[in-house]
MARKOL-170897 format. One record per residue (C-alpha): y, x, z; residue in one letter. Coordinates in steps of 0.1 Angstrom, whole numbers, plus 5000, padded with zeros to 4 digits. Example, Ala and Ser with C-alpha at 12.3 -4.5 7.8 and 13.67 -1.06 7.14 Angstrom:
<nodes>
y 4955 x 5123 z 5078 type a
y 4989 x 5137 z 5071 type s
</nodes>
This chain:
<nodes>
y 7352 x 2755 z 5647 type m
y 7341 x 2720 z 5645 type a
y 7306 x 2710 z 5632 type p
y 7304 x 2701 z 5598 type k
y 7303 x 2664 z 5596 type k
y 7269 x 2649 z 5580 type n
y 7267 x 2621 z 5556 type t
y 7234 x 2620 z 5550 type v
y 7226 x 2585 z 5553 type p
y 7201 x 2578 z 5586 type a
y 7173 x 2559 z 5565 type e
y 7171 x 2593 z 5542 type a
y 7167 x 2616 z 5570 type l
y 7142 x 2595 z 5582 type h
y 7123 x 2595 z 5551 type r
y 7131 x 2630 z 5547 type a
y 7112 x 2640 z 5580 type y
y 7087 x 2618 z 5573 type d
y 7080 x 2637 z 5538 type l
y 7087 x 2671 z 5557 type m
y 7060 x 2664 z 5582 type c
y 7036 x 2650 z 5555 type t
y 7043 x 2684 z 5534 type a
y 7034 x 2705 z 5569 type k
y 7004 x 2685 z 5577 type a
y 6990 x 2693 z 5546 type m
y 6993 x 2730 z 5549 type t
y 6981 x 2728 z 5583 type d
y 6947 x 2711 z 5568 type i
y 6940 x 2737 z 5543 type y
y 6944 x 2762 z 5564 type e
y 6922 x 2746 z 5590 type d
y 6898 x 2741 z 5565 type n
y 6901 x 2767 z 5542 type k
y 6860 x 2773 z 5535 type d
y 6867 x 2742 z 5515 type v
y 6905 x 2746 z 5505 type t
y 6895 x 2783 z 5493 type s
y 6876 x 2771 z 5465 type k
y 6905 x 2769 z 5442 type y
y 6936 x 2786 z 5439 type v
y 6965 x 2767 z 5455 type h
y 7000 x 2771 z 5469 type a
y 7022 x 2750 z 5494 type t
y 7059 x 2746 z 5499 type s
y 7057 x 2754 z 5533 type r
y 7094 x 2767 z 5544 type g
y 7107 x 2752 z 5511 type h
y 7105 x 2716 z 5520 type e
y 7140 x 2709 z 5525 type a
y 7155 x 2718 z 5494 type i
y 7123 x 2701 z 5474 type q
y 7126 x 2672 z 5490 type i
y 7165 x 2666 z 5489 type a
y 7157 x 2670 z 5450 type m
y 7130 x 2648 z 5448 type g
y 7146 x 2620 z 5467 type m
y 7172 x 2614 z 5445 type q
y 7158 x 2615 z 5411 type l
y 7158 x 2583 z 5390 type e
y 7130 x 2572 z 5366 type p
y 7146 x 2579 z 5337 type q
y 7150 x 2619 z 5346 type d
y 7126 x 2647 z 5340 type w
y 7114 x 2671 z 5363 type v
y 7091 x 2706 z 5357 type a
y 7083 x 2717 z 5394 type p
y 7065 x 2750 z 5397 type y
y 7032 x 2758 z 5416 type y
y 7046 x 2753 z 5454 type r
y 7065 x 2719 z 5451 type d
y 7038 x 2699 z 5465 type d
y 7068 x 2687 z 5489 type a
y 7091 x 2675 z 5460 type l
y 7063 x 2658 z 5444 type l
y 7053 x 2639 z 5477 type l
y 7095 x 2629 z 5475 type s
y 7089 x 2616 z 5443 type l
y 7065 x 2593 z 5453 type g
y 7031 x 2609 z 5449 type m
y 7006 x 2604 z 5479 type s
y 6985 x 2635 z 5495 type p
y 6954 x 2615 z 5487 type y
y 6966 x 2624 z 5450 type e
y 6975 x 2660 z 5453 type l
y 6944 x 2668 z 5474 type m
y 6921 x 2653 z 5441 type l
y 6941 x 2679 z 5420 type q
y 6935 x 2703 z 5455 type l
y 6898 x 2698 z 5445 type q
y 6897 x 2694 z 5407 type a
y 6885 x 2664 z 5410 type k
y 6878 x 2637 z 5385 type k
y 6905 x 2610 z 5395 type d
y 6933 x 2641 z 5397 type d
y 6959 x 2621 z 5381 type p
y 6974 x 2651 z 5366 type f
y 6951 x 2669 z 5349 type s
y 6916 x 2650 z 5356 type g
y 6902 x 2684 z 5371 type g
y 6912 x 2708 z 5345 type r
y 6944 x 2727 z 5363 type s
y 6955 x 2741 z 5392 type y
y 6970 x 2727 z 5425 type y
y 7009 x 2715 z 5418 type c
y 7007 x 2717 z 5384 type h
y 7014 x 2681 z 5375 type p
y 7020 x 2662 z 5345 type s
y 7026 x 2629 z 5351 type l
y 7037 x 2594 z 5328 type r
y 7049 x 2569 z 5351 type r
y 7077 x 2543 z 5344 type d
y 7086 x 2539 z 5379 type d
y 7087 x 2578 z 5386 type m
y 7108 x 2606 z 5367 type p
y 7084 x 2621 z 5341 type k
y 7068 x 2656 z 5342 type i
y 7053 x 2669 z 5309 type p
y 7024 x 2694 z 5310 type h
y 7032 x 2723 z 5336 type q
y 7013 x 2757 z 5331 type s
y 7002 x 2783 z 5354 type s
y 7020 x 2813 z 5340 type a
y 7051 x 2823 z 5358 type t
y 7086 x 2807 z 5346 type g
y 7072 x 2797 z 5315 type m
y 7081 x 2761 z 5323 type q
y 7120 x 2768 z 5315 type a
y 7115 x 2769 z 5277 type i
y 7094 x 2736 z 5280 type p
y 7118 x 2719 z 5299 type t
y 7151 x 2732 z 5282 type t
y 7135 x 2718 z 5251 type g
y 7134 x 2686 z 5271 type v
y 7168 x 2686 z 5279 type a
y 7183 x 2696 z 5243 type m
y 7161 x 2670 z 5232 type g
y 7183 x 2643 z 5253 type i
y 7215 x 2659 z 5238 type q
y 7200 x 2654 z 5205 type y
y 7196 x 2619 z 5210 type l
y 7224 x 2611 z 5227 type e
y 7245 x 2626 z 5200 type k
y 7228 x 2604 z 5174 type e
y 7234 x 2575 z 5199 type k
y 7197 x 2571 z 5195 type l
y 7195 x 2570 z 5237 type a
y 7220 x 2573 z 5265 type n
y 7204 x 2565 z 5300 type d
y 7222 x 2597 z 5316 type k
y 7192 x 2612 z 5323 type s
y 7191 x 2649 z 5337 type v
y 7163 x 2674 z 5333 type v
y 7154 x 2697 z 5367 type v
y 7133 x 2728 z 5363 type c
y 7119 x 2743 z 5395 type s
y 7115 x 2778 z 5396 type m
y 7109 x 2806 z 5423 type g
y 7130 x 2835 z 5423 type d
y 7102 x 2859 z 5409 type g
y 7104 x 2842 z 5376 type s
y 7144 x 2849 z 5369 type i
y 7128 x 2884 z 5354 type t
y 7107 x 2868 z 5327 type e
y 7121 x 2877 z 5293 type g
y 7115 x 2837 z 5283 type e
y 7133 x 2825 z 5313 type v
y 7159 x 2845 z 5297 type s
y 7160 x 2827 z 5265 type e
y 7157 x 2791 z 5283 type a
y 7193 x 2801 z 5304 type f
y 7210 x 2813 z 5272 type h
y 7198 x 2782 z 5251 type m
y 7211 x 2762 z 5280 type a
y 7247 x 2781 z 5283 type a
y 7252 x 2783 z 5247 type l
y 7245 x 2745 z 5238 type k
y 7253 x 2730 z 5271 type q
y 7224 x 2711 z 5279 type f
y 7223 x 2690 z 5306 type p
y 7195 x 2706 z 5330 type i
y 7196 x 2719 z 5364 type l
y 7178 x 2753 z 5370 type y
y 7165 x 2752 z 5410 type l
y 7160 x 2786 z 5420 type i
y 7140 x 2790 z 5454 type q
y 7144 x 2823 z 5465 type n
y 7121 x 2832 z 5495 type n
y 7126 x 2870 z 5488 type g
y 7088 x 2879 z 5476 type w
y 7074 x 2885 z 5440 type d
y 7036 x 2878 z 5453 type i
y 7030 x 2911 z 5475 type s
y 7065 x 2928 z 5462 type a
y 7098 x 2924 z 5477 type s
y 7131 x 2913 z 5457 type g
y 7147 x 2941 z 5465 type d
y 7117 x 2963 z 5446 type e
y 7117 x 2943 z 5417 type v
y 7152 x 2928 z 5406 type r
y 7183 x 2955 z 5399 type a
y 7204 x 2924 z 5400 type n
y 7216 x 2895 z 5423 type d
y 7201 x 2864 z 5408 type i
y 7235 x 2849 z 5411 type v
y 7250 x 2877 z 5398 type d
y 7227 x 2874 z 5370 type y
y 7230 x 2841 z 5360 type v
y 7271 x 2844 z 5358 type k
y 7260 x 2869 z 5328 type g
y 7251 x 2842 z 5308 type y
y 7288 x 2820 z 5312 type g
y 7284 x 2782 z 5309 type g
y 7260 x 2778 z 5334 type i
y 7277 x 2765 z 5371 type e
y 7263 x 2781 z 5401 type i
y 7256 x 2763 z 5434 type v
y 7246 x 2780 z 5464 type e
y 7231 x 2764 z 5493 type v
y 7209 x 2765 z 5525 type a
y 7175 x 2755 z 5512 type g
y 7163 x 2753 z 5547 type n
y 7190 x 2730 z 5555 type d
y 7178 x 2691 z 5544 type f
y 7215 x 2679 z 5548 type c
y 7235 x 2709 z 5530 type e
y 7205 x 2704 z 5504 type s
y 7208 x 2668 z 5499 type y
y 7248 x 2665 z 5501 type l
y 7248 x 2698 z 5474 type a
y 7226 x 2683 z 5448 type i
y 7241 x 2646 z 5451 type q
y 7273 x 2664 z 5442 type k
y 7256 x 2681 z 5411 type v
y 7233 x 2647 z 5396 type i
y 7267 x 2630 z 5397 type k
y 7284 x 2656 z 5378 type t
y 7259 x 2661 z 5354 type m
y 7255 x 2624 z 5344 type r
y 7287 x 2624 z 5336 type k
y 7293 x 2657 z 5325 type e
y 7265 x 2666 z 5310 type r
y 7261 x 2705 z 5311 type r
y 7241 x 2728 z 5333 type p
y 7238 x 2738 z 5364 type f
y 7218 x 2761 z 5385 type l
y 7215 x 2757 z 5422 type v
y 7202 x 2786 z 5444 type h
y 7184 x 2778 z 5474 type a
y 7176 x 2807 z 5500 type n
y 7145 x 2797 z 5521 type v
y 7122 x 2812 z 5541 type p
y 7083 x 2814 z 5528 type l
y 7061 x 2805 z 5559 type l
y 7027 x 2804 z 5541 type n
y 7007 x 2825 z 5515 type h
y 7021 x 2833 z 5484 type h
y 6989 x 2813 z 5473 type t
y 6954 x 2811 z 5492 type s
y 6942 x 2838 z 5471 type g
y 6971 x 2864 z 5482 type v
y 6968 x 2855 z 5518 type r
y 7000 x 2862 z 5541 type m
y 6980 x 2888 z 5567 type e
y 6977 x 2908 z 5534 type w
y 7011 x 2921 z 5530 type y
y 7035 x 2898 z 5552 type r
y 7056 x 2920 z 5575 type d
y 7088 x 2895 z 5579 type d
y 7071 x 2864 z 5589 type l
y 7083 x 2861 z 5625 type e
y 7121 x 2863 z 5609 type e
y 7112 x 2839 z 5583 type h
y 7100 x 2811 z 5613 type k
y 7135 x 2813 z 5626 type k
y 7148 x 2793 z 5593 type n
y 7118 x 2770 z 5597 type d
y 7134 x 2738 z 5582 type p
y 7116 x 2715 z 5603 type l
y 7130 x 2715 z 5636 type p
y 7164 x 2718 z 5614 type i
y 7160 x 2684 z 5600 type l
y 7148 x 2673 z 5633 type k
y 7177 x 2681 z 5650 type s
y 7199 x 2660 z 5623 type q
y 7181 x 2633 z 5629 type l
y 7180 x 2633 z 5668 type e
y 7220 x 2633 z 5659 type a
y 7217 x 2596 z 5646 type t
y 7204 x 2586 z 5675 type g
y 7169 x 2581 z 5668 type i
y 7144 x 2579 z 5700 type k
y 7121 x 2608 z 5709 type s
y 7091 x 2580 z 5708 type a
y 7103 x 2573 z 5671 type e
y 7101 x 2611 z 5661 type i
y 7067 x 2614 z 5678 type e
y 7052 x 2582 z 5658 type k
y 7066 x 2597 z 5623 type i
y 7050 x 2633 z 5631 type e
y 7014 x 2616 z 5642 type k
y 7010 x 2590 z 5616 type q
y 7018 x 2622 z 5591 type a
y 6990 x 2642 z 5605 type i
y 6969 x 2609 z 5606 type q
y 6977 x 2597 z 5571 type n
y 6968 x 2636 z 5557 type v
y 6940 x 2636 z 5577 type k
y 6924 x 2605 z 5560 type g
y 6934 x 2616 z 5526 type d
y 6920 x 2645 z 5527 type f
y 6884 x 2637 z 5541 type k
y 6888 x 2605 z 5511 type k
y 6894 x 2632 z 5485 type a
y 6867 x 2658 z 5497 type v
y 6843 x 2631 z 5492 type q
y 6857 x 2619 z 5456 type a
y 6838 x 2624 z 5428 type d
y 6837 x 2654 z 5403 type d
y 6841 x 2650 z 5367 type p
y 6816 x 2643 z 5349 type d
y 6807 x 2676 z 5322 type p
y 6809 x 2658 z 5289 type e
y 6845 x 2654 z 5302 type e
y 6854 x 2688 z 5289 type l
y 6854 x 2676 z 5253 type f
y 6879 x 2648 z 5257 type e
y 6918 x 2651 z 5248 type n
y 6915 x 2685 z 5225 type i
y 6936 x 2665 z 5202 type f
y 6954 x 2630 z 5202 type h
y 6938 x 2612 z 5175 type p
y 6961 x 2613 z 5141 type t
y 6966 x 2582 z 5122 type p
y 6963 x 2603 z 5088 type i
y 6928 x 2600 z 5078 type t
y 6928 x 2597 z 5039 type e
y 6949 x 2606 z 5007 type e
y 6973 x 2579 z 4998 type k
y 7002 x 2580 z 4975 type g
y 7005 x 2594 z 4938 type e
y 6997 x 2631 z 4934 type r
y 7006 x 2631 z 4902 type n
y 7033 x 2603 z 4891 type p
y 7043 x 2596 z 4854 type e
y 7075 x 2617 z 4846 type g
y 7073 x 2640 z 4876 type s
y 7089 x 2674 z 4867 type a
y 7064 x 2707 z 4877 type p
y 7080 x 2716 z 4911 type t
y 7079 x 2753 z 4927 type i
y 7061 x 2753 z 4961 type m
y 7095 x 2762 z 4981 type v
y 7112 x 2731 z 4966 type d
y 7081 x 2706 z 4974 type c
y 7084 x 2717 z 5012 type a
y 7121 x 2713 z 5010 type l
y 7120 x 2678 z 4993 type l
y 7093 x 2666 z 5015 type a
y 7116 x 2677 z 5047 type i
y 7146 x 2658 z 5033 type k
y 7124 x 2630 z 5030 type e
y 7110 x 2627 z 5063 type l
y 7147 x 2637 z 5076 type m
y 7160 x 2603 z 5057 type e
y 7130 x 2581 z 5069 type d
y 7128 x 2591 z 5109 type n
y 7163 x 2602 z 5128 type p
y 7141 x 2614 z 5156 type e
y 7133 x 2646 z 5130 type c
y 7152 x 2676 z 5133 type l
y 7149 x 2713 z 5112 type l
y 7158 x 2747 z 5137 type y
y 7152 x 2780 z 5135 type g
y 7169 x 2814 z 5123 type q
y 7189 x 2809 z 5097 type d
y 7181 x 2776 z 5085 type v
y 7214 x 2763 z 5091 type g
y 7245 x 2758 z 5065 type k
y 7254 x 2794 z 5055 type r
y 7221 x 2804 z 5044 type l
y 7201 x 2773 z 5046 type g
y 7164 x 2798 z 5049 type g
y 7162 x 2830 z 5039 type v
y 7136 x 2818 z 5012 type f
y 7164 x 2790 z 5005 type r
y 7136 x 2766 z 5014 type e
y 7161 x 2748 z 5038 type a
y 7192 x 2749 z 5016 type a
y 7216 x 2719 z 5012 type t
y 7196 x 2706 z 5041 type l
y 7228 x 2708 z 5067 type a
y 7252 x 2696 z 5045 type d
y 7232 x 2668 z 5041 type i
y 7225 x 2658 z 5077 type f
y 7249 x 2677 z 5093 type g
y 7247 x 2704 z 5119 type d
y 7234 x 2684 z 5147 type n
y 7197 x 2677 z 5131 type r
y 7200 x 2713 z 5109 type v
y 7211 x 2744 z 5128 type f
y 7203 x 2784 z 5138 type n
y 7189 x 2792 z 5167 type t
y 7192 x 2827 z 5183 type p
y 7164 x 2850 z 5175 type i
y 7143 x 2838 z 5202 type q
y 7109 x 2828 z 5189 type e
y 7094 x 2819 z 5222 type a
y 7124 x 2794 z 5226 type f
y 7120 x 2783 z 5189 type i
y 7084 x 2774 z 5193 type i
y 7086 x 2764 z 5232 type g
y 7110 x 2739 z 5230 type s
y 7090 x 2718 z 5207 type t
y 7070 x 2709 z 5244 type v
y 7104 x 2692 z 5253 type g
y 7114 x 2680 z 5222 type m
y 7083 x 2658 z 5217 type s
y 7081 x 2646 z 5249 type a
y 7114 x 2630 z 5248 type v
y 7104 x 2615 z 5211 type g
y 7118 x 2641 z 5189 type c
y 7100 x 2656 z 5157 type k
y 7107 x 2690 z 5155 type p
y 7104 x 2708 z 5124 type i
y 7110 x 2748 z 5134 type v
y 7109 x 2780 z 5115 type e
y 7096 x 2816 z 5123 type v
y 7111 x 2834 z 5096 type q
y 7082 x 2856 z 5088 type f
y 7048 x 2857 z 5103 type a
y 7056 x 2892 z 5114 type d
y 7079 x 2871 z 5138 type y
y 7055 x 2852 z 5156 type i
y 7044 x 2874 z 5182 type w
y 7073 x 2869 z 5208 type p
y 7064 x 2835 z 5208 type g
y 7024 x 2833 z 5210 type l
y 7026 x 2828 z 5246 type n
y 7047 x 2798 z 5243 type q
y 7020 x 2787 z 5215 type l
y 6988 x 2794 z 5236 type f
y 7001 x 2784 z 5269 type t
y 7021 x 2758 z 5263 type e
y 7023 x 2744 z 5230 type v
y 6982 x 2743 z 5223 type s
y 6974 x 2733 z 5257 type r
y 6998 x 2701 z 5266 type s
y 6978 x 2677 z 5254 type c
y 6941 x 2688 z 5270 type y
y 6957 x 2695 z 5305 type l
y 6976 x 2664 z 5308 type s
y 6946 x 2645 z 5297 type r
y 6967 x 2631 z 5266 type g
y 6998 x 2621 z 5282 type k
y 7019 x 2649 z 5263 type w
y 7005 x 2657 z 5228 type p
y 7029 x 2683 z 5210 type v
y 7042 x 2663 z 5179 type s
y 7058 x 2692 z 5158 type c
y 7055 x 2713 z 5129 type i
y 7057 x 2753 z 5134 type i
y 7068 x 2767 z 5097 type r
y 7055 x 2801 z 5091 type v
y 7065 x 2821 z 5061 type p
y 7033 x 2842 z 5056 type i
y 7017 x 2871 z 5035 type g
y 7024 x 2901 z 5013 type a
y 7051 x 2900 z 4983 type y
y 7077 x 2920 z 4966 type g
y 7073 x 2950 z 4988 type s
y 7081 x 2933 z 5022 type g
y 7067 x 2961 z 5042 type g
y 7050 x 2964 z 5076 type p
y 7076 x 2934 z 5093 type y
y 7076 x 2911 z 5066 type h
y 7041 x 2905 z 5049 type s
y 7016 x 2903 z 5075 type s
y 6988 x 2876 z 5079 type s
y 6982 x 2861 z 5113 type v
y 6956 x 2834 z 5106 type e
y 6929 x 2849 z 5126 type s
y 6951 x 2852 z 5157 type v
y 6965 x 2817 z 5152 type l
y 6928 x 2802 z 5145 type a
y 6917 x 2815 z 5181 type n
y 6941 x 2792 z 5197 type i
y 6926 x 2758 z 5206 type r
y 6946 x 2729 z 5205 type g
y 6965 x 2731 z 5173 type i
y 6960 x 2723 z 5135 type k
y 6967 x 2754 z 5108 type i
y 6975 x 2745 z 5071 type v
y 6974 x 2769 z 5042 type y
y 6987 x 2753 z 5013 type p
y 6981 x 2771 z 4980 type s
y 7000 x 2750 z 4954 type n
y 7033 x 2724 z 4954 type s
y 7017 x 2690 z 4956 type a
y 6993 x 2698 z 4990 type d
y 7028 x 2717 z 5001 type m
y 7044 x 2678 z 5001 type k
y 7011 x 2659 z 5010 type g
y 7002 x 2682 z 5041 type l
y 7037 x 2688 z 5054 type m
y 7041 x 2647 z 5053 type k
y 7007 x 2647 z 5071 type a
y 7016 x 2673 z 5097 type a
y 7048 x 2657 z 5102 type y
y 7028 x 2625 z 5111 type h
y 7001 x 2641 z 5132 type d
y 7008 x 2637 z 5171 type p
y 6995 x 2674 z 5179 type n
y 7010 x 2708 z 5172 type p
y 7005 x 2720 z 5134 type v
y 7012 x 2753 z 5122 type v
y 7022 x 2758 z 5086 type m
y 7014 x 2790 z 5068 type l
y 7031 x 2793 z 5036 type e
y 7026 x 2823 z 5012 type h
y 7059 x 2839 z 5001 type k
y 7045 x 2847 z 4967 type g
y 7033 x 2813 z 4960 type l
y 7071 x 2798 z 4970 type y
y 7078 x 2806 z 4933 type w
y 7052 x 2816 z 4917 type s
y 7067 x 2849 z 4897 type k
y 7030 x 2865 z 4905 type i
y 7011 x 2868 z 4875 type k
y 6982 x 2844 z 4876 type g
y 6998 x 2816 z 4900 type t
y 7016 x 2800 z 4877 type e
y 6993 x 2771 z 4881 type s
y 7011 x 2767 z 4923 type a
y 7037 x 2748 z 4903 type i
y 7029 x 2711 z 4904 type c
y 7046 x 2679 z 4896 type p
y 7061 x 2666 z 4925 type e
y 7041 x 2641 z 4941 type p
y 7052 x 2606 z 4949 type s
y 7077 x 2600 z 4983 type r
y 7046 x 2584 z 5002 type d
y 7021 x 2609 z 4992 type y
y 7001 x 2620 z 5019 type i
y 6971 x 2646 z 5021 type l
y 6947 x 2647 z 5054 type p
y 6943 x 2675 z 5071 type l
y 6911 x 2692 z 5074 type g
y 6903 x 2682 z 5036 type k
y 6894 x 2711 z 5014 type g
y 6896 x 2708 z 4974 type k
y 6872 x 2717 z 4948 type l
y 6894 x 2736 z 4922 type v
y 6866 x 2749 z 4901 type l
y 6832 x 2735 z 4890 type e
y 6802 x 2753 z 4879 type a
y 6785 x 2745 z 4850 type e
y 6750 x 2726 z 4859 type k
y 6729 x 2749 z 4837 type l
y 6744 x 2781 z 4857 type q
y 6736 x 2764 z 4887 type v
y 6701 x 2750 z 4876 type g
y 6693 x 2783 z 4865 type n
y 6704 x 2799 z 4898 type g
y 6732 x 2821 z 4882 type n
y 6763 x 2807 z 4902 type s
y 6783 x 2814 z 4934 type i
y 6810 x 2795 z 4956 type a
y 6837 x 2811 z 4969 type i
y 6855 x 2797 z 5000 type i
y 6891 x 2808 z 4999 type t
y 6927 x 2797 z 5007 type y
y 6965 x 2806 z 5000 type g
y 6968 x 2836 z 4973 type m
y 6930 x 2841 z 4975 type g
y 6924 x 2812 z 4953 type v
y 6948 x 2829 z 4925 type y
y 6923 x 2862 z 4927 type w
y 6895 x 2841 z 4924 type a
y 6906 x 2820 z 4896 type k
y 6912 x 2850 z 4880 type s
y 6880 x 2869 z 4885 type a
y 6864 x 2838 z 4875 type a
y 6876 x 2839 z 4839 type d
y 6850 x 2868 z 4838 type k
y 6823 x 2848 z 4847 type f
y 6826 x 2815 z 4824 type p
y 6808 x 2783 z 4843 type g
y 6794 x 2807 z 4871 type q
y 6821 x 2804 z 4896 type v
y 6829 x 2775 z 4916 type e
y 6862 x 2779 z 4940 type i
y 6870 x 2760 z 4971 type i
y 6906 x 2758 z 4986 type d
y 6902 x 2753 z 5022 type l
y 6941 x 2740 z 5023 type r
y 6932 x 2739 z 5062 type t
y 6923 x 2768 z 5085 type i
y 6917 x 2742 z 5116 type y
y 6902 x 2719 z 5112 type p
y 6878 x 2735 z 5086 type l
y 6864 x 2708 z 5058 type d
y 6830 x 2717 z 5066 type e
y 6812 x 2693 z 5048 type e
y 6824 x 2707 z 5017 type l
y 6824 x 2742 z 5025 type i
y 6782 x 2738 z 5030 type f
y 6775 x 2716 z 5003 type e
y 6790 x 2739 z 4978 type s
y 6771 x 2771 z 4996 type v
y 6741 x 2752 z 4999 type n
y 6740 x 2741 z 4960 type k
y 6750 x 2776 z 4949 type h
y 6730 x 2801 z 4973 type s
y 6756 x 2828 z 4972 type r
y 6792 x 2826 z 4992 type c
y 6819 x 2850 z 4986 type l
y 6847 x 2846 z 5014 type v
y 6880 x 2855 z 4999 type v
y 6912 x 2863 z 5024 type s
y 6945 x 2886 z 5024 type e
y 6941 x 2897 z 5058 type e
y 6920 x 2926 z 5068 type p
y 6884 x 2918 z 5067 type k
y 6868 x 2935 z 5098 type e
y 6871 x 2909 z 5129 type n
y 6888 x 2885 z 5108 type s
y 6889 x 2844 z 5103 type f
y 6872 x 2853 z 5073 type a
y 6845 x 2872 z 5086 type q
y 6841 x 2842 z 5116 type a
y 6839 x 2820 z 5086 type l
y 6808 x 2839 z 5069 type a
y 6790 x 2839 z 5099 type g
y 6794 x 2803 z 5104 type r
y 6784 x 2796 z 5066 type i
y 6757 x 2820 z 5071 type q
y 6741 x 2805 z 5103 type e
y 6745 x 2769 z 5090 type n
y 6732 x 2777 z 5052 type c
y 6708 x 2804 z 5060 type f
y 6676 x 2788 z 5049 type s
y 6691 x 2781 z 5012 type n
y 6712 x 2812 z 5012 type l
y 6698 x 2840 z 4982 type d
y 6722 x 2865 z 4997 type a
y 6740 x 2875 z 5025 type p
y 6775 x 2860 z 5027 type v
y 6803 x 2887 z 5018 type t
y 6841 x 2888 z 5028 type v
y 6867 x 2901 z 5005 type v
y 6900 x 2912 z 5025 type g
y 6925 x 2933 z 5029 type a
y 6919 x 2972 z 5037 type e
y 6916 x 2978 z 5076 type n
y 6950 x 2998 z 5085 type v
y 6973 x 2991 z 5113 type p
y 7005 x 2978 z 5090 type a
y 7012 x 2971 z 5051 type i
y 7030 x 2999 z 5037 type p
y 7067 x 2997 z 5022 type l
y 7055 x 3016 z 4990 type n
y 7045 x 2990 z 4964 type s
y 7013 x 3016 z 4950 type i
y 7001 x 3015 z 4988 type l
y 7007 x 2978 z 4991 type e
y 6986 x 2974 z 4959 type e
y 6959 x 2995 z 4973 type r
y 6957 x 2972 z 5004 type y
y 6958 x 2943 z 4990 type l
y 6926 x 2922 z 4977 type p
y 6935 x 2915 z 4942 type n
y 6910 x 2898 z 4911 type a
y 6894 x 2932 z 4901 type e
y 6876 x 2933 z 4935 type k
y 6868 x 2899 z 4935 type v
y 6855 x 2903 z 4903 type a
y 6834 x 2932 z 4915 type e
y 6818 x 2911 z 4947 type a
y 6810 x 2885 z 4924 type i
y 6793 x 2906 z 4902 type e
y 6774 x 2925 z 4928 type n
y 6761 x 2890 z 4946 type l
y 6748 x 2876 z 4910 type l
y 6726 x 2907 z 4909 type l
y 6703 x 2889 z 4941 type f
</nodes>
């Protein structure tokens, strides 16, 4: 049988060999200098170089790629220099990806002449959802005729990532919606120290076939020519047909899992893997073009020389300044002042859920990049609380649509959507269902701006109906602000009335950072006795309320303050109404501050109020112990200690694992006006 004819251009083979020699030289120098390079954990592409280079050489500047942690050969083929990669290896100040904040081969790149790389995390397979979100955003922009550059999206992963549940969510959405994404699976047969047959019930190809709608291409990933031609065909098809592919590449692993899990600790098949080394295969393919041995040797020696020079320079490069630690936590917001009319003349009283709906409607009318998706928000229902009612009818199914029950995808996809210029508003149906999405919120959404040094802030709104109302029971009633408040890099708002809802929604949309909007179900319609004042006239179209600004809801009388008979209540959400009802029993003695924003906090207003009254009560719907409210009480005590006449007290829900379904038990569980009044009375005795 005659050998297959190689149709890869000679110049491509020449460049590929140069890149592969460079990647090997980098692996070798890391090993030769492991006393230096082992300071920070890293992996290399050794054994995987052929498929990575074949991919990288065919991507264009308008394309998007999400490498995984051993894709340094892929990065070289995109145009990165060994020196740039080594700066990240050593966590140096001028590391172009993260400024010394993230691991080797965890890039984030935003250059006009190269494919774009959003923030890449370390968690195995977690890039699948954000990267699928990129493809989702590209498809949306194309359908809305806002872009048409025929870009493709590449998500690179190892075979071990396939067993992650979040990867399956990405595959499912790509197959369902036919996104223009290529999943590159590099299969070396190892999951750290566990072999594939130990941990996988299915062959990868058979597993992915089960989704339907994703075309699978299998390739010998150690053969550059075979890989190059296969990828060339796939990408050409994708640019035309705009649908998903998966390229499954079998490759050897010729180095460690990572520098922290060395091959000598677990490998029993290294000699077998060496037989499939891609470097001699590519060398023979290059020789077949007629290139002279001296030229090949020159390429090899030059690669080693270049790598040695770059390594020496990178080791000597400056470390980050310690003060750089605090940079890029958030991208600067343009919304700093309250604007527009809060109570325009002739405006009708409007319930909170309708103000949210009207705010989104106005945002979508004014911003074609704005879209809304989540569970049950589509045309048939318009949200379980009717909070999206009519929107799909007005804007169409491309802009307002249902997702599968995949909270991780709903939240994590906002990273990719934001990266391509979309402005997603997404919904998690109940706060109780946010838990499957926390990994994406914590690992991807919250860290993108910080770990990319501000290159990739995530601009999105995550709507979360929250709180106990109408005997929702243990799966529809929880409060989760304490958990969310411990995720740095997100902003959290919690409106208590309809006017604030609209103003904060507008501010959240124009904020370039991720904003979680906690929306209390019991305040949506103000059907709970005592919450009638949550219904406000609808603010004007241009009304906007900056995040981080609390509100004085009730002011104490100067005489009572002067006599030392007053108290400050710091609260939010439903707590505002419990506090107002309780204050009726103490005329002129109570000042109430509505936080409106959990993060950032209006500390100036809080401390001013507490220092004025010398007594403070924090009211929350969450269980009291180890809560956001207790943390806030501690912060108040620390900053206002010299002016306090009594310990800062917290009123919260009872410390039990879940909210019972039975209405009598629910009532016993929750705070109420009577419990708040009792706490006020006790504090006024000091």
